[in-house]
C-alpha positions in Angstrom: 53.1 5.0 -29.6 51.7 2.3 -27.3 52.1 4.6 -24.3 50.3 7.4 -26.2 47.4 5.0 -27.0 47.1 4.0 -23.4 47.1 7.6 -22.2 44.4 8.5 -24.8 42.3 5.5 -23.7 42.7 6.5 -20.0 41.7 10.1 -20.8 38.6 8.8 -22.7 37.6 6.7 -19.7 38.0 9.6 -17.3 35.9 11.8 -19.5 33.2 9.2 -19.8 33.2 8.7 -16.1 33.0 12.4 -15.4 30.1 12.8 -17.8 28.3 9.9 -16.1 28.8 11.3 -12.7 27.1 14.5 -13.8 24.0 12.7 -15.1 20.9 12.6 -12.9 20.1 9.4 -11.0 17.3 8.6 -13.5 15.6 10.3 -16.5 12.0 10.0 -17.6 10.9 11.2 -21.0 8.2 13.6 -22.0 5.9 12.6 -24.9 8.2 14.7 -27.2 11.2 12.7 -26.2 12.7 15.4 -24.0 14.3 14.1 -20.8 12.9 14.9 -17.4 15.7 14.9 -14.8 15.0 12.9 -11.7 17.4 13.6 -8.9 18.0 11.5 -5.8 16.1 12.8 -2.8 17.4 14.0 0.5 16.6 10.8 2.3 18.7 11.8 5.3 16.4 14.7 6.1 13.4 12.5 5.4 14.7 9.8 7.8 15.2 12.5 10.5 11.7 13.8 10.0 10.1 10.3 10.2 12.1 9.2 13.2 11.3 12.4 15.0 7.6 11.8 14.3 7.9 8.3 15.7 9.8 9.4 18.7 7.2 11.9 19.7 4.2 9.7 18.9 2.2 8.5 21.9 2.1 4.9 20.9 4.2 2.7 18.6 4.9 3.7 15.0 6.6 1.7 12.3 7.1 2.6 8.7 8.6 1.3 5.4 9.3 3.8 2.6 10.6 2.4 -0.7 11.4 4.2 -3.9 10.8 1.5 -6.5 12.7 3.3 -9.2 15.9 4.5 -7.4 16.1 1.8 -4.8 16.1 4.2 -1.8 14.6 2.5 1.2 13.9 3.7 4.8 12.3 1.7 7.6 11.7 1.8 11.3 10.4 -1.3 13.0 10.1 -2.7 9.4 10.0 -6.3 10.5 7.9 -5.9 13.6 4.4 -7.2 13.6 1.5 -4.8 13.8 -2.3 -5.1 13.9 -3.5 -4.2 10.4 -7.2 -3.3 11.0 -8.8 -3.0 7.5 -5.4 -2.7 5.8 -5.4 -6.5 5.6 -8.2 -6.3 3.1 -5.6 -5.7 0.4 -4.4 -9.3 0.9 -8.0 -10.5 0.3 -8.2 -8.3 -2.8 -5.0 -9.8 -4.2 -6.1 -13.4 -3.4 -9.5 -12.8 -5.1 -7.9 -11.5 -8.3 -5.4 -14.4 -8.2 -8.2 -16.9 -8.1 -10.0 -15.1 -10.8 -6.9 -15.2 -13.0 -6.7 -18.9 -12.5 -10.4 -19.4 -13.5 -11.4 -20.5 -10.0 -13.7 -17.5 -9.4 -15.5 -15.2 -11.7 -15.6 -11.5 -10.9 -19.1 -11.5 -12.4 -20.4 -14.2 -10.0 -23.4 -12.9 -8.1 -23.4 -12.6 -4.3 -26.6 -12.4 -2.2 -26.6 -10.2 0.9 -28.6 -12.0 3.7 -29.5 -10.5 7.0 -27.1 -12.7 8.8 -24.3 -11.4 6.6 -24.7 -7.8 7.5 -22.2 -6.6 10.1 -21.6 -3.1 11.6 -18.7 -0.8 11.2 -17.6 0.7 7.9 -19.5 0.3 4.7 -22.9 0.6 3.2 -24.2 -3.0 2.7 -25.2 -3.2 6.3 -28.0 -0.7 5.5 -29.2 -2.4 2.3 -32.3 -4.6 2.2 -31.6 -8.3 2.8 -31.8 -10.3 -0.4 -30.1 -7.8 -2.7 -27.4 -9.2 -5.0 -24.2 -7.7 -6.3 -21.2 -9.1 -8.2 -18.0 -10.3 -6.8 -16.3 -7.3 -8.5 -18.7 -4.9 -6.9 -18.0 -6.4 -3.5 -14.3 -6.0 -4.1 -14.8 -2.4 -4.9 -16.9 -1.7 -1.8 -14.3 -3.5 0.4 -11.5 -1.5 -1.1 -12.9 2.1 -1.4 -15.3 2.1 1.5 -13.7 -0.7 3.6 -17.1 -2.3 3.6 -17.1 -5.0 6.3 -20.1 -6.9 5.0 -18.6 -7.0 1.5 -15.4 -8.3 3.0 -17.1 -11.1 4.8 -19.0 -12.1 1.6 -15.7 -12.3 -0.3 -14.0 -14.3 2.5 -16.9 -16.8 2.2 -16.0 -17.0 -1.5 -12.2 -17.0 -1.2 -11.6 -18.8 2.1 -9.2 -17.4 4.7 -6.6 -20.2 4.3 -6.3 -19.3 0.6 -5.4 -15.8 1.6 -2.6 -17.2 3.8 -1.4 -19.4 1.0 -1.2 -16.5 -1.5 0.6 -14.3 0.9 3.1 -17.0 1.8 3.6 -17.7 -2.0 4.5 -14.0 -2.4 7.1 -14.3 0.4 4.9 -12.5 3.0 4.6 -15.1 5.9 3.6 -12.6 8.6 0.7 -11.1 6.6 -2.5 -12.9 7.6 -6.2 -12.3 8.0 -7.6 -14.1 11.0 -11.4 -14.1 10.7 -14.3 -12.5 9.1 -15.0 -9.0 10.4 -16.9 -8.9 13.7 -16.8 -12.7 13.8 -13.6 -13.3 15.8 -15.2 -16.4 17.5 -14.7 -18.1 14.1 -11.1 -17.2 13.9 -8.7 -19.7 12.3 -5.9 -18.4 14.6 -7.5 -17.6 17.9 -4.3 -16.6 19.8 -3.0 -14.3 17.1 -6.5 -13.0 16.5 -6.8 -12.0 20.2 -3.5 -10.2 20.0 -3.8 -8.5 16.6 -7.5 -8.4 15.8 -8.6 -8.8 12.1 -5.2 -9.2 10.7 -1.4 -8.9 11.2 1.5 -7.8 9.0 4.8 -5.9 9.1 5.5 -2.5 7.5 8.1 -4.2 5.2 5.7 -7.0 4.1 2.8 -4.7 3.3 5.2 -2.4 1.5 6.4 -5.4 -0.5 2.8 -6.3 -1.4 2.2 -2.8 -2.8 5.6 -3.0 -4.6 4.6 -6.3 -6.2 1.3 -4.8 -7.4 3.1 -1.7 -8.7 5.5 -3.9 -10.8 2.7 -6.2 -12.0 4.0 -9.2 -10.1 1.4 -9.8 -7.3 -0.9 -11.6 -9.8 -0.4 -10.3 -13.3 0.2 -6.9 -15.0 -3.5 -6.7 -16.0 -4.9 -7.8 -12.6 -2.5 -5.7 -10.6 -3.4 -2.6 -12.7 -7.1 -3.3 -12.1 -6.5 -3.6 -8.3 -4.5 -0.4 -8.2 -7.2 1.4 -10.1 -9.7 0.3 -7.5 -7.5 1.4 -4.6 -6.9 4.8 -6.2 -10.6 5.5 -5.5 -10.3 4.8 -1.8 -12.5 7.4 0.0 -10.5 7.6 3.2 -8.3 10.7 2.9 -7.8 11.4 6.6 -4.3 9.8 7.1 -1.4 10.1 4.7 -3.6 11.5 2.0 -4.9 14.5 4.1 -2.5 17.0 2.4 -2.6 15.4 -1.1 -4.5 17.1 -3.8 -4.7 16.8 -7.6 -3.3 13.3 -7.5 -4.9 9.8 -7.4 -3.0 7.6 -4.9 -3.8 3.9 -4.7 -4.0 3.3 -1.0 -5.7 1.4 1.8 -6.2 2.4 5.4 -7.3 0.7 8.6 -8.4 1.8 12.0 -9.5 0.5 15.4 -9.5 2.5 18.7 -5.8 2.1 19.3 -4.6 1.4 15.7 -4.2 3.5 12.5 -2.6 2.0 9.4 -2.1 3.0 5.8 -0.1 1.8 2.8 0.0 3.8 -0.5 1.7 4.0 -3.9 2.7 7.6 -4.7 3.2 8.0 -8.4 5.5 10.9 -8.5 8.4 11.5 -10.9 9.4 8.2 -9.3 7.2 5.6 -7.7 7.2 5.6 -3.9 5.5 3.0 -1.7 4.9 4.3 1.8 3.5 2.1 4.6 2.9 3.4 8.2 1.4 1.4 11.0 0.6 2.4 14.6 -0.4 0.4 17.6 -1.0 1.0 21.3 -2.1 4.5 20.5 -2.9 6.7 23.5 -5.3 8.8 21.5 -8.3 6.5 20.8 -10.7 9.3 19.7 -12.6 8.8 16.5 -12.1 12.3 15.2 -10.3 13.9 12.2 -7.5 15.3 14.3 -6.7 12.0 16.1 -2.9 12.0 16.9 -2.2 9.0 14.7 -4.0 10.4 11.7 -2.2 13.7 12.0 1.1 11.9 12.3 0.5 9.8 9.2 -0.6 13.0 7.5 2.8 14.5 8.3 4.5 11.4 6.8 2.6 11.8 3.6 3.5 15.5 3.5 7.2 14.7 4.1 7.2 12.2 1.2 5.7 14.8 -1.1 8.4 17.3 0.0 11.2 14.8 -0.6 10.3 13.4 -4.0 8.9 15.9 -6.6 5.7 15.3 -8.5 5.8 14.6 -12.2 6.1 17.6 -14.5 2.9 18.5 -16.4 2.8 16.5 -19.6 5.1 13.8 -18.3 4.2 10.4 -19.9 2.6 7.9 -17.6 4.2 4.6 -18.7 4.0 2.7 -15.5 
């Protein structure tokens, strides 16, 4: 009898194990409670595609791709430092909302735009009449969706560069640093690093980690992180990883200089995928839509959408 019980228990364990093996890697639920199967992706094929893009790129390309729900991770030069260009503005945004959460800054505080504050490059505040006022929140939106350089500098005056460093270090991102206000490198707080990397520096893994923290509500707080992602979802630069994306709002931030293109994004598919791609020493320095780096990052975005399926229509957004 004891042997029979043991055999029955063993058979039950085998059956349970067999059923579990046939289950998908993850299941989401529709509003009616029906499961939506989410299968693990062909990351081997994705890795081959991304490495091939990097190998044929005329410059240096690094990437970090993390599926936050399945744990799948791919990286190339993930811990290597890269110039960020305007991608570093995400760290300023996070620090700003952190200070607001702590009651040290109000997002409703007014900012005055003086003639001396107006700097060239991206954004619209450089064209506005001196003396106009806007809120801290408005400046954060302009910095994030139009990469407005004047707005960025106004916020750095409010936040302080060293506080951005401190916040990034507190999040475990020691290589992610902004060096100076935009177009004011002579006032850099780290002149050697500023000369090498420009406005800011990071690694693909660290910037991916920052987006992961926001996606999980742990960069500042769930409420603040949700607000920041909502702002970043309205980013108007769609010429890099977003160039083949349609019908889906993707929180993302880009950056560009003559020889640099960068982007980090949160793709809310059936699973959440953070993708960061950074380039440096680019041979193609043209400021055109079909710049090689922009086309390459566009292919990375396209490969991600091929690898992980979008949510089915009607799937509940609970993230």
